[in-house]
C-alpha positions as a Markdown table, in Angstrom:
| # | Residue | x | y | z |
|---|---|---|---|---|
| 1 | Met | 38.2 | 82.6 | -49.1 |
| 2 | Ser | 35.6 | 81.0 | -46.9 |
| 3 | Met | 35.0 | 82.6 | -43.5 |
| 4 | Met | 34.6 | 79.5 | -41.4 |
| 5 | His | 33.6 | 79.8 | -37.8 |
| 6 | Leu | 33.7 | 77.1 | -35.1 |
| 7 | Val | 31.3 | 77.1 | -32.2 |
| 8 | Met | 32.3 | 75.0 | -29.2 |
| 9 | Gly | 31.9 | 75.0 | -25.5 |
| 10 | Gly | 32.5 | 73.2 | -22.2 |
| 11 | Arg | 33.3 | 73.7 | -18.5 |
| 12 | Val | 36.0 | 76.3 | -17.8 |
| 13 | Thr | 38.2 | 76.5 | -14.8 |
| 14 | Asp | 37.5 | 80.3 | -14.6 |
| 15 | Pro | 34.3 | 81.9 | -16.0 |
| 16 | Gln | 36.5 | 84.9 | -17.0 |
| 17 | Gly | 38.7 | 82.8 | -19.3 |
| 18 | Val | 38.7 | 80.0 | -21.9 |
| 19 | Asp | 40.8 | 77.4 | -20.1 |
| 20 | Phe | 38.6 | 74.3 | -20.5 |
| 21 | Glu | 38.5 | 71.8 | -17.7 |
| 22 | Asp | 38.4 | 68.6 | -19.9 |
| 23 | Leu | 39.1 | 68.7 | -23.6 |
| 24 | Ser | 37.6 | 65.2 | -24.1 |
| 25 | Lys | 34.2 | 66.7 | -23.1 |
| 26 | Ile | 34.2 | 69.7 | -25.3 |
| 27 | Asp | 30.7 | 70.2 | -27.0 |
| 28 | Leu | 31.5 | 70.8 | -30.7 |
| 29 | Val | 28.4 | 72.6 | -31.9 |
| 30 | Gly | 29.6 | 72.9 | -35.5 |
| 31 | Ile | 31.4 | 74.8 | -38.2 |
| 32 | Phe | 29.5 | 77.7 | -39.9 |
| 33 | Pro | 30.2 | 79.6 | -43.1 |
| 34 | Asp | 29.6 | 83.1 | -41.7 |
| 35 | Phe | 29.6 | 84.9 | -38.4 |
| 36 | Ala | 25.9 | 85.5 | -38.3 |
| 37 | Ser | 25.1 | 81.8 | -38.4 |
| 38 | Ala | 27.9 | 81.0 | -35.9 |
| 39 | Glu | 26.6 | 83.6 | -33.6 |
| 40 | Asn | 23.1 | 82.2 | -33.8 |
| 41 | Ala | 24.3 | 78.7 | -32.9 |
| 42 | Trp | 26.5 | 80.1 | -30.1 |
| 43 | Arg | 23.6 | 82.0 | -28.6 |
| 44 | Gly | 21.4 | 78.8 | -28.7 |
| 45 | Ala | 24.1 | 76.7 | -27.0 |
| 46 | Ala | 24.9 | 79.4 | -24.4 |
| 47 | Gln | 21.3 | 80.0 | -23.5 |
| 48 | Arg | 20.7 | 76.2 | -22.9 |
| 49 | Thr | 23.5 | 76.4 | -20.2 |
| 50 | Val | 22.8 | 79.9 | -18.8 |
| 51 | Asp | 22.3 | 78.6 | -15.2 |
| 52 | Asp | 25.7 | 77.0 | -15.2 |
| 53 | Ala | 28.4 | 79.7 | -14.6 |
| 54 | Ala | 31.2 | 77.1 | -15.4 |
| 55 | Met | 29.9 | 76.4 | -18.9 |
| 56 | Lys | 31.1 | 78.6 | -21.7 |
| 57 | Tyr | 30.6 | 78.6 | -25.4 |
| 58 | Val | 32.8 | 80.5 | -27.8 |
| 59 | Val | 33.0 | 81.4 | -31.6 |
| 60 | Val | 36.4 | 80.6 | -33.0 |
| 61 | His | 37.3 | 82.4 | -36.2 |
| 62 | Leu | 38.9 | 79.5 | -38.1 |
| 63 | His | 39.6 | 81.6 | -41.2 |
| 64 | Arg | 41.9 | 83.8 | -39.0 |
| 65 | Leu | 43.9 | 80.7 | -37.9 |
| 66 | Ile | 44.1 | 79.2 | -41.4 |
| 67 | Glu | 45.3 | 82.6 | -43.0 |
| 68 | Pro | 46.3 | 85.0 | -40.2 |
| 69 | Asn | 47.4 | 87.7 | -42.6 |
| 70 | Gly | 44.6 | 87.2 | -45.1 |
């Protein structure tokens, strides 16, 4: 099974959470075949917006959503 990971981000209503303000403005960084490459992409995106506390990037483990018991 592929271990797909999605990296995405956007402005959040609360920096402590992942409630995005406007889903139409989500930055879809990409889908990656392993956590290491996803983490690298996440780190790059997060560092570009480090001065904006309302911007948040996350790694979504797509393989866990596709096969939650797998």
